[in-house]
Backbone as JSON, one array per atom type, in Angstrom:
{
  "sequence": "MANNMTLLWCTFSVPCWRVMIALEEKMLQGYNQTLLDFDKEEHKSTIVMDLNPRAQLPTFKHGDCIVNESYGACMYLENQFRSQGTQMIPEGLAEQALMYQRMFEGQTFYEKLSDVVYYEYYVPQGERHDSAIKRNKGNLAIEIKLWEGYFQKMEAGSYLAGKAFSLADVLVFPTIAYSFRSGLSAERYPKLGAYYSMMKDRPSVKTTWPPHWQEDQEKPQWGDFLKEL",
  "N": [[0.85, -1.19, -0.03], [2.09, 1.16, 0.61], [3.81, 1.53, -1.44], [3.47, 3.42, -3.37], [4.18, 5.75, -2.3], [6.41, 8.45, -1.52], [9.13, 9.64, 0.3], [11.26, 12.25, 1.0], [13.9, 13.08, 2.91], [15.81, 14.37, 5.81], [18.2, 13.69, 8.36], [18.51, 15.46, 10.5], [16.17, 16.73, 10.95], [13.31, 17.87, 12.62], [10.64, 18.25, 11.5], [10.75, 16.25, 9.46], [10.94, 13.95, 10.97], [8.52, 13.86, 12.26], [6.7, 13.12, 10.17], [7.66, 10.58, 9.55], [7.15, 9.11, 11.87], [4.38, 9.21, 11.87], [3.81, 7.74, 9.55], [4.71, 5.16, 10.36], [2.94, 4.71, 12.51], [0.53, 4.49, 11.13], [0.93, 2.11, 9.89], [2.31, 2.02, 7.46], [4.64, 1.04, 6.32], [7.49, 0.49, 4.14], [7.5, 2.46, 2.23], [8.83, 4.5, -0.43], [11.97, 5.95, 0.12], [14.31, 8.6, 0.5], [17.29, 9.51, 1.9], [18.67, 12.64, 2.52], [21.37, 15.06, 2.45], [21.69, 17.9, 4.22], [23.92, 19.57, 4.61], [25.35, 19.24, 2.34], [23.76, 20.47, 0.61], [21.74, 19.07, -0.66], [19.06, 19.26, -0.52], [18.42, 21.12, -2.34], [18.46, 19.91, -4.73], [17.44, 18.5, -7.91], [15.64, 16.39, -7.56], [14.26, 17.07, -5.3], [13.37, 19.73, -5.81], [11.65, 19.42, -7.97], [9.36, 18.47, -6.79], [8.99, 20.1, -4.61], [9.19, 23.31, -4.63], [10.07, 25.06, -2.71], [12.37, 24.04, -1.72], [12.62, 22.51, 0.6], [12.64, 20.12, 3.36], [10.55, 17.83, 5.11], [9.79, 16.29, 1.9], [6.98, 15.07, 0.57], [5.11, 12.62, -1.17], [2.16, 11.04, -2.34], [0.97, 8.94, -4.52], [-0.52, 10.93, -6.84], [-0.67, 13.09, -5.19], [0.78, 15.69, -3.38], [2.19, 16.62, -0.42], [3.86, 18.65, 1.44], [4.31, 20.08, 3.77], [4.91, 19.3, 7.17], [2.92, 19.12, 9.21], [0.61, 19.15, 7.65], [1.06, 16.78, 6.1], [0.99, 14.77, 8.02], [-1.63, 15.01, 9.01], [-3.01, 14.51, 6.66], [-2.26, 11.77, 6.21], [-3.54, 10.53, 8.42], [-6.21, 11.11, 7.84], [-6.58, 9.87, 5.33], [-6.06, 7.22, 5.88], [-7.64, 6.29, 7.98], [-8.94, 4.09, 9.12], [-6.85, 2.36, 9.53], [-4.12, 1.08, 11.3], [-2.9, 3.07, 14.1], [-5.42, 4.96, 15.63], [-5.37, 8.32, 15.41], [-6.78, 10.63, 15.89], [-8.79, 11.54, 18.44], [-12.13, 10.45, 19.4], [-13.83, 11.79, 21.14], [-15.15, 15.08, 21.75], [-14.01, 16.88, 23.57], [-11.51, 15.76, 23.94], [-10.55, 15.91, 21.33], [-10.43, 18.71, 21.05], [-8.42, 19.4, 22.91], [-6.27, 18.01, 21.8], [-5.95, 19.32, 19.28], [-5.33, 21.88, 20.24], [-2.83, 21.42, 21.58], [-1.35, 20.45, 19.48], [-1.01, 22.65, 17.7], [0.06, 24.55, 19.37], [2.47, 23.36, 19.62], [3.94, 24.2, 17.41], [4.81, 26.74, 18.15], [6.5, 26.05, 20.27], [8.49, 24.63, 18.82], [9.45, 26.66, 17.17], [10.65, 28.38, 19.07], [12.56, 26.7, 20.18], [14.11, 26.33, 17.83], [15.08, 28.96, 17.48], [17.09, 29.04, 19.42], [18.71, 26.77, 18.94], [19.53, 27.04, 16.21], [20.79, 29.45, 16.2], [23.06, 28.89, 17.68], [24.15, 27.02, 15.91], [24.48, 28.11, 13.29], [25.38, 30.77, 13.46], [28.47, 32.32, 13.48], [31.0, 32.14, 16.04], [32.27, 34.62, 16.64], [30.39, 36.43, 15.9], [28.22, 36.3, 17.47], [25.83, 37.52, 19.87], [25.56, 38.22, 23.25], [23.19, 39.17, 24.32], [21.27, 38.37, 22.49], [21.44, 35.6, 22.72], [20.76, 35.21, 25.43], [18.11, 36.22, 25.34], [16.83, 34.48, 23.56], [17.15, 32.01, 24.88], [15.79, 32.57, 27.21], [13.13, 32.93, 26.29], [12.67, 30.34, 25.41], [12.86, 28.9, 27.82], [10.61, 29.82, 29.2], [8.63, 28.75, 27.57], [9.08, 25.97, 27.8], [8.61, 25.6, 30.53], [5.9, 26.06, 30.53], [4.92, 23.79, 29.19], [5.75, 21.79, 30.93], [4.14, 22.47, 33.0], [1.65, 21.78, 31.91], [1.73, 18.96, 31.97], [1.86, 18.53, 34.66], [-0.73, 18.83, 35.5], [-1.98, 16.64, 34.64], [-2.74, 13.03, 34.63], [-0.34, 10.61, 35.7], [1.7, 9.09, 33.22], [0.32, 10.07, 31.07], [-0.44, 11.04, 27.7], [0.18, 13.75, 25.38], [-2.33, 14.86, 24.93], [-4.01, 13.66, 26.62], [-5.11, 10.4, 27.87], [-4.8, 8.79, 25.63], [-2.63, 8.12, 22.85], [-2.0, 10.44, 20.27], [-2.36, 12.64, 17.38], [-1.12, 14.91, 18.35], [1.01, 14.01, 19.79], [2.61, 12.82, 17.8], [3.35, 15.09, 16.4], [4.59, 16.85, 18.19], [6.32, 15.52, 19.9], [8.97, 15.04, 18.65], [10.14, 17.6, 18.88], [10.34, 17.88, 21.68], [12.06, 15.75, 22.15], [14.4, 16.56, 20.8], [15.01, 18.75, 22.45], [15.77, 17.53, 24.9], [17.86, 16.12, 23.87], [19.6, 18.11, 23.42], [20.57, 18.77, 25.83], [18.66, 19.4, 27.81], [17.42, 19.3, 31.16], [16.18, 16.5, 32.74], [15.78, 16.23, 35.4], [15.2, 18.81, 36.27], [12.94, 19.22, 34.83], [10.8, 17.22, 35.41], [8.36, 16.05, 34.66], [8.1, 16.42, 31.87], [10.39, 14.95, 31.32], [9.66, 12.33, 32.07], [7.66, 11.81, 30.18], [9.14, 11.93, 27.83], [10.88, 9.73, 28.27], [8.91, 7.66, 28.27], [7.93, 7.83, 25.66], [10.14, 7.26, 24.1], [10.23, 4.5, 24.05], [8.21, 3.74, 22.43], [7.18, 1.87, 19.61], [7.02, 3.08, 17.02], [8.6, 5.33, 17.35], [11.07, 4.27, 18.14], [11.73, 2.89, 15.82], [12.05, 4.93, 13.97], [14.03, 6.45, 15.02], [16.45, 9.0, 14.97], [19.12, 8.48, 12.69], [21.75, 9.51, 13.22], [21.84, 9.57, 15.9], [22.17, 7.01, 16.76], [24.55, 5.66, 17.53], [25.4, 6.69, 20.03], [23.05, 7.2, 22.07], [22.59, 9.09, 24.04], [24.31, 11.19, 23.75], [24.61, 14.6, 23.31], [23.5, 16.13, 20.33], [23.73, 18.78, 19.51], [25.47, 19.78, 21.31], [25.52, 20.67, 24.83], [24.0, 22.89, 25.51], [21.54, 23.51, 26.61], [21.53, 22.72, 29.18], [21.53, 24.33, 31.4], [19.11, 25.51, 31.36]],
  "CA": [[-0.03, -0.02, -0.01], [2.86, 2.34, 0.69], [4.86, 1.57, -2.47], [3.3, 4.57, -4.2], [4.54, 6.9, -1.42], [7.81, 8.81, -1.56], [9.5, 10.64, 1.34], [12.58, 12.76, 0.89], [14.06, 13.55, 4.3], [17.19, 14.48, 6.32], [18.23, 13.19, 9.66], [18.56, 16.51, 11.44], [14.92, 17.51, 10.85], [12.14, 17.61, 13.41], [9.53, 18.0, 10.64], [10.85, 14.92, 8.79], [10.68, 12.89, 11.97], [7.04, 13.79, 12.47], [6.08, 12.35, 9.11], [8.11, 9.2, 9.62], [6.42, 8.54, 13.0], [2.99, 9.07, 11.38], [3.8, 6.62, 8.57], [4.8, 3.97, 11.19], [1.67, 4.58, 13.27], [-0.52, 4.09, 10.22], [1.33, 0.85, 9.34], [2.64, 2.34, 6.07], [6.05, 0.79, 6.08], [7.82, 0.13, 2.77], [7.42, 3.57, 1.3], [10.13, 4.89, -1.0], [12.49, 7.09, 0.89], [15.7, 8.99, 0.19], [17.97, 10.36, 2.93], [19.47, 13.69, 1.86], [22.31, 15.75, 3.32], [21.5, 19.39, 4.18], [25.17, 20.26, 4.55], [25.77, 19.15, 0.92], [22.68, 21.21, -0.12], [20.98, 18.08, -1.48], [17.65, 19.68, -0.5], [18.16, 21.99, -3.5], [18.65, 19.08, -5.93], [16.29, 18.39, -8.79], [14.73, 15.42, -7.02], [13.47, 17.84, -4.36], [12.77, 20.9, -6.46], [10.52, 18.99, -8.86], [8.19, 18.24, -5.97], [8.92, 21.08, -3.55], [9.99, 24.46, -5.07], [10.63, 25.76, -1.57], [13.64, 23.37, -1.35], [12.49, 22.11, 2.06], [12.37, 18.71, 3.72], [10.32, 16.71, 4.22], [9.04, 16.36, 0.69], [6.21, 13.83, 0.6], [4.17, 12.39, -2.28], [1.35, 9.84, -2.34], [0.32, 8.9, -5.78], [-0.36, 12.28, -7.45], [-0.83, 14.05, -4.14], [2.02, 16.18, -2.8], [1.94, 17.34, 0.84], [5.23, 18.85, 1.9], [4.32, 20.62, 5.1], [4.81, 18.14, 7.99], [1.65, 19.05, 9.84], [-0.34, 18.73, 6.63], [1.3, 15.42, 5.72], [0.51, 13.86, 9.08], [-3.06, 15.06, 9.05], [-3.4, 13.82, 5.46], [-2.17, 10.32, 6.42], [-4.6, 10.08, 9.35], [-7.52, 11.14, 7.12], [-6.62, 8.9, 4.23], [-5.95, 5.84, 6.38], [-8.28, 6.47, 9.25], [-9.25, 2.79, 9.7], [-5.66, 1.52, 9.54], [-3.09, 1.43, 12.29], [-3.31, 3.82, 15.28], [-6.35, 6.09, 15.49], [-4.66, 9.4, 15.97], [-7.7, 11.7, 16.25], [-9.79, 10.91, 19.34], [-13.53, 10.62, 19.08], [-14.52, 12.8, 22.02], [-14.91, 16.45, 21.39], [-13.06, 17.54, 24.51], [-10.15, 15.22, 23.65], [-10.12, 16.5, 20.08], [-10.11, 20.1, 21.27], [-7.09, 19.49, 23.52], [-5.29, 17.54, 20.84], [-5.64, 20.43, 18.33], [-4.63, 22.95, 20.96], [-1.45, 21.04, 21.8], [-0.73, 20.28, 18.15], [-0.63, 23.91, 17.11], [1.01, 25.13, 20.32], [3.73, 22.73, 19.34], [4.65, 25.0, 16.45], [5.51, 27.77, 18.91], [7.61, 25.34, 20.98], [9.52, 24.31, 17.85], [10.06, 27.93, 16.74], [11.49, 28.9, 20.15], [13.76, 25.86, 20.22], [14.91, 26.62, 16.69], [15.8, 30.16, 17.69], [18.25, 28.74, 20.25], [19.58, 25.79, 18.27], [20.15, 27.48, 14.95], [21.75, 30.56, 16.49], [24.31, 28.22, 18.03], [24.66, 26.17, 14.78], [24.75, 28.85, 12.1], [25.99, 32.05, 13.7], [29.83, 32.13, 13.92], [31.25, 32.5, 17.4], [32.59, 35.98, 16.78], [29.25, 37.27, 15.48], [27.1, 36.14, 18.44], [25.57, 38.55, 20.87], [25.08, 37.68, 24.5], [21.79, 39.62, 24.48], [20.4, 37.53, 21.67], [21.47, 34.23, 23.31], [19.95, 35.31, 26.65], [16.71, 36.41, 24.96], [16.33, 33.24, 22.93], [17.0, 30.96, 25.89], [14.74, 33.03, 28.1], [11.83, 32.62, 25.67], [12.5, 28.89, 25.39], [12.64, 28.48, 29.15], [9.17, 30.13, 29.49], [7.85, 27.79, 26.82], [9.26, 24.6, 28.4], [7.91, 25.59, 31.82], [4.48, 25.95, 30.21], [4.61, 22.36, 28.86], [5.94, 21.07, 32.19], [2.9, 22.71, 33.78], [0.55, 20.97, 31.39], [1.81, 17.57, 32.44], [1.6, 18.49, 36.13], [-2.17, 18.8, 35.71], [-2.49, 15.34, 34.04], [-2.38, 11.82, 35.36], [0.95, 10.02, 35.36], [1.56, 8.17, 32.08], [-0.53, 10.63, 30.05], [0.16, 11.6, 26.5], [0.05, 15.25, 25.33], [-3.74, 15.28, 24.93], [-4.77, 12.78, 27.49], [-4.69, 9.02, 28.07], [-4.56, 8.12, 24.37], [-1.72, 8.63, 21.88], [-2.74, 11.19, 19.26], [-1.47, 13.47, 16.42], [-0.34, 15.89, 19.12], [2.31, 13.34, 20.13], [3.34, 12.7, 16.54], [3.88, 16.36, 15.92], [5.27, 17.6, 19.22], [7.36, 14.76, 20.57], [10.31, 15.3, 18.08], [10.69, 18.81, 19.44], [10.73, 17.54, 23.0], [13.24, 14.85, 22.02], [15.57, 17.4, 20.48], [15.34, 19.54, 23.61], [16.55, 16.69, 25.79], [19.07, 15.76, 23.15], [20.48, 19.3, 23.49], [20.98, 18.97, 27.2], [17.61, 19.78, 28.78], [17.5, 18.5, 32.37], [15.01, 15.78, 33.17], [15.59, 16.51, 36.89], [14.56, 20.13, 36.36], [11.58, 19.14, 34.2], [10.58, 15.73, 35.55], [7.14, 15.58, 33.95], [8.52, 16.26, 30.47], [11.36, 13.86, 31.23], [8.93, 11.08, 32.13], [6.99, 11.7, 28.9], [10.23, 11.62, 26.89], [11.27, 8.32, 28.46], [7.84, 6.8, 27.81], [7.73, 7.89, 24.19], [11.31, 6.68, 23.5], [10.04, 3.07, 23.92], [7.09, 3.46, 21.53], [7.75, 1.24, 18.4], [7.14, 4.05, 15.86], [9.68, 6.22, 17.67], [12.28, 3.51, 18.1], [12.04, 2.54, 14.44], [12.47, 6.1, 13.19], [15.01, 7.15, 15.81], [17.45, 9.6, 14.03], [20.31, 7.63, 12.52], [22.91, 10.08, 13.78], [21.8, 9.36, 17.34], [22.15, 5.61, 17.06], [25.8, 5.17, 18.17], [25.36, 7.09, 21.41], [21.74, 7.85, 22.16], [22.54, 10.15, 25.08], [25.28, 12.23, 23.46], [23.88, 15.74, 22.67], [23.85, 16.47, 18.94], [24.09, 20.21, 19.39], [26.12, 20.2, 22.51], [24.66, 20.59, 25.97], [23.7, 24.25, 25.87], [20.27, 23.69, 27.33], [21.61, 22.05, 30.45], [21.21, 25.28, 32.5], [17.83, 26.13, 31.08]],
  "C": [[0.83, 1.25, -0.01], [3.88, 2.47, -0.43], [4.63, 2.71, -3.45], [3.46, 5.88, -3.34], [5.99, 7.16, -1.53], [8.05, 9.87, -0.49], [10.95, 10.95, 1.15], [12.84, 13.48, 2.25], [15.55, 13.73, 4.64], [17.09, 14.16, 7.8], [18.24, 14.22, 10.76], [17.18, 17.21, 11.63], [13.82, 17.02, 11.76], [10.92, 17.39, 12.51], [9.57, 16.67, 9.9], [10.49, 13.82, 9.74], [9.21, 12.76, 12.23], [6.39, 12.92, 11.42], [6.44, 10.87, 9.2], [7.39, 8.46, 10.77], [4.96, 8.25, 12.54], [2.9, 7.86, 10.44], [3.87, 5.26, 9.34], [3.49, 3.69, 11.91], [0.54, 4.08, 12.38], [-0.14, 2.81, 9.45], [1.6, 0.99, 7.83], [4.09, 2.15, 5.81], [6.3, 0.35, 4.6], [7.69, 1.22, 1.77], [8.82, 3.85, 0.75], [10.68, 6.09, -0.28], [13.93, 7.34, 0.44], [16.18, 9.9, 1.25], [18.93, 11.32, 2.23], [20.32, 14.39, 2.91], [22.2, 17.24, 3.15], [22.86, 20.08, 3.93], [25.72, 20.25, 3.12], [24.72, 19.86, 0.0], [21.91, 20.28, -1.06], [19.47, 18.45, -1.49], [17.33, 20.63, -1.68], [18.35, 21.21, -4.82], [17.31, 18.95, -6.74], [15.23, 17.48, -8.21], [13.77, 16.05, -6.03], [12.68, 18.96, -5.05], [11.61, 20.58, -7.38], [9.23, 18.81, -8.09], [7.93, 19.38, -4.96], [9.75, 22.3, -3.95], [10.48, 25.34, -3.95], [11.97, 25.15, -1.13], [13.65, 23.06, 0.11], [12.28, 20.62, 2.23], [11.57, 18.75, 4.97], [9.65, 17.13, 2.88], [8.31, 15.02, 0.64], [5.22, 13.75, -0.55], [3.49, 11.05, -2.14], [0.55, 9.8, -3.59], [0.55, 10.25, -6.53], [-0.5, 13.44, -6.42], [0.47, 14.39, -3.48], [1.66, 17.02, -1.58], [3.31, 17.52, 1.5], [5.35, 19.4, 3.3], [4.07, 19.45, 6.13], [3.47, 18.03, 8.72], [0.6, 18.54, 8.85], [-0.2, 17.26, 6.23], [0.78, 14.41, 6.77], [-1.03, 13.86, 9.17], [-3.65, 14.34, 7.78], [-3.36, 12.3, 5.64], [-3.22, 9.81, 7.37], [-5.93, 10.1, 8.61], [-7.66, 10.09, 6.06], [-6.67, 7.45, 4.71], [-6.49, 5.76, 7.79], [-8.55, 5.12, 9.92], [-8.03, 1.87, 9.86], [-4.72, 2.03, 10.64], [-3.69, 2.19, 13.52], [-4.33, 4.88, 14.88], [-5.79, 7.27, 16.16], [-5.47, 10.67, 16.24], [-8.77, 11.12, 17.18], [-11.17, 11.27, 18.98], [-14.22, 11.68, 19.89], [-14.17, 14.2, 21.66], [-13.91, 17.14, 22.26], [-11.62, 17.07, 24.24], [-9.6, 15.74, 22.32], [-9.7, 17.95, 20.26], [-8.71, 20.24, 21.85], [-6.05, 19.02, 22.56], [-4.94, 18.66, 19.85], [-4.91, 21.56, 19.0], [-3.16, 22.63, 21.11], [-0.68, 20.94, 20.5], [-0.17, 21.67, 17.7], [0.23, 24.76, 18.1], [2.41, 24.58, 20.09], [4.58, 23.47, 18.31], [5.42, 26.14, 17.13], [6.67, 27.21, 19.64], [8.73, 25.11, 19.98], [10.22, 25.6, 17.37], [11.06, 28.49, 17.84], [12.75, 28.01, 20.34], [14.69, 26.13, 19.07], [15.7, 27.93, 16.82], [17.09, 30.0, 18.44], [19.24, 27.89, 19.47], [20.29, 26.36, 17.11], [21.05, 28.71, 15.16], [23.09, 29.92, 16.85], [24.97, 27.53, 16.77], [25.15, 27.04, 13.64], [25.5, 30.16, 12.36], [27.44, 31.82, 14.2], [30.07, 32.68, 15.31], [31.49, 34.01, 17.57], [31.47, 36.93, 16.46], [28.09, 37.15, 16.45], [27.03, 37.21, 19.44], [25.0, 37.91, 22.09], [23.57, 38.01, 24.71], [20.83, 38.7, 23.71], [20.32, 36.09, 22.27], [20.59, 34.24, 24.57], [18.45, 35.42, 26.35], [16.09, 35.1, 24.42], [16.15, 32.14, 24.0], [15.94, 31.3, 26.89], [13.35, 32.67, 27.6], [11.59, 31.13, 25.67], [12.22, 28.37, 26.79], [11.15, 28.71, 29.54], [8.33, 29.1, 28.86], [7.88, 26.44, 27.46], [8.54, 24.52, 29.74], [6.37, 25.46, 31.64], [4.13, 24.5, 29.94], [4.8, 21.47, 30.1], [4.68, 21.22, 33.03], [1.73, 21.93, 33.23], [0.51, 19.57, 31.92], [1.56, 17.47, 33.95], [0.1, 18.42, 36.46], [-2.83, 17.53, 35.21], [-2.06, 14.16, 34.87], [-1.03, 11.33, 34.84], [0.74, 9.07, 34.16], [0.72, 8.77, 30.93], [0.25, 11.03, 28.81], [-0.17, 13.09, 26.43], [-1.39, 15.7, 25.45], [-4.61, 14.35, 25.72], [-4.23, 11.34, 27.59], [-4.29, 8.31, 26.76], [-3.5, 8.85, 23.52], [-2.49, 9.36, 20.76], [-1.71, 11.94, 18.27], [-0.65, 14.47, 17.19], [1.03, 15.27, 19.47], [3.18, 13.14, 18.94], [4.08, 13.99, 16.2], [4.77, 17.13, 16.9], [6.43, 16.83, 19.84], [8.74, 15.0, 19.95], [10.93, 16.56, 18.63], [11.16, 18.61, 20.91], [11.99, 16.67, 23.0], [14.47, 15.65, 21.73], [15.98, 18.3, 21.64], [16.18, 18.73, 24.6], [17.86, 16.27, 25.17], [20.09, 16.88, 23.23], [20.82, 19.66, 24.9], [19.93, 19.35, 28.25], [17.57, 18.83, 29.93], [16.18, 17.85, 32.7], [14.76, 15.92, 34.68], [14.88, 17.84, 37.09], [13.12, 20.1, 35.84], [11.16, 17.72, 34.2], [9.34, 15.2, 34.81], [7.42, 15.42, 32.44], [9.5, 15.14, 30.33], [10.67, 12.52, 31.23], [8.2, 10.84, 30.78], [7.99, 11.31, 27.83], [10.67, 10.14, 27.03], [10.18, 7.37, 27.98], [7.76, 6.7, 26.29], [8.98, 7.21, 23.49], [11.13, 5.15, 23.23], [8.85, 2.75, 22.99], [7.69, 2.94, 20.15], [7.99, 2.18, 17.26], [8.3, 5.0, 16.09], [11.01, 5.51, 17.6], [12.69, 3.19, 16.68], [12.56, 3.75, 13.65], [13.47, 6.97, 13.93], [16.09, 7.74, 14.85], [18.72, 8.81, 13.92], [21.56, 8.18, 13.16], [22.92, 10.05, 15.29], [22.09, 7.92, 17.69], [23.37, 5.16, 17.89], [25.8, 5.51, 19.63], [24.1, 7.85, 21.64], [21.66, 9.01, 23.14], [23.51, 11.29, 24.81], [24.58, 13.41, 22.73], [24.38, 16.02, 21.28], [24.38, 17.88, 18.78], [24.9, 20.71, 20.54], [25.15, 20.15, 23.69], [24.23, 21.97, 26.42], [22.4, 24.52, 26.46], [20.36, 23.16, 28.74], [21.33, 23.02, 31.6], [19.85, 25.94, 32.36], [16.86, 25.89, 32.2]]
}
């Protein structure tokens, strides 16, 4: 069923990981996939540009349908294969409302994490400003405390939108994982840490775990610059 699907992705990408988790949850293994290297600018190659003129990853195609935005691709997969694999949109209205709220709040979380990560990654040491670093980390700290607070109001073992796994987890967990990978303290944020540990054992997450993390799963990819957050 998945042999008419194509995913172009890179291993450093939270958006790519979202789509790969969704594909696993919907039992759509066996899709055509190509791992590309951002540092070699392979995202600007013809194979990508023909499907995604923004030169972004992921690039996803199912038959004649192209859905390149990760949120859109995950929602598309759930709607197209609703009766297959994990049901990722809960039936109850209250549960749906919370799921959608957390899903789209997750975009803000990702943006604030990206402000910190990519400033460290792309801005040369001599061009960095302490004020920008402090501001970015301060904004991220406020955001993470907000998510820690959400879990404090929920039962132990809960997912992002309640007792059942949902699209919110597909879309937001990779951001949380990258935060801990970058040194975020599970002791300082125990509720988020417990959620991270629980999700790491989920089959769809284990199967799609970023290849560059495989050798040493606890070694920070971007350094440990979130350890004091």
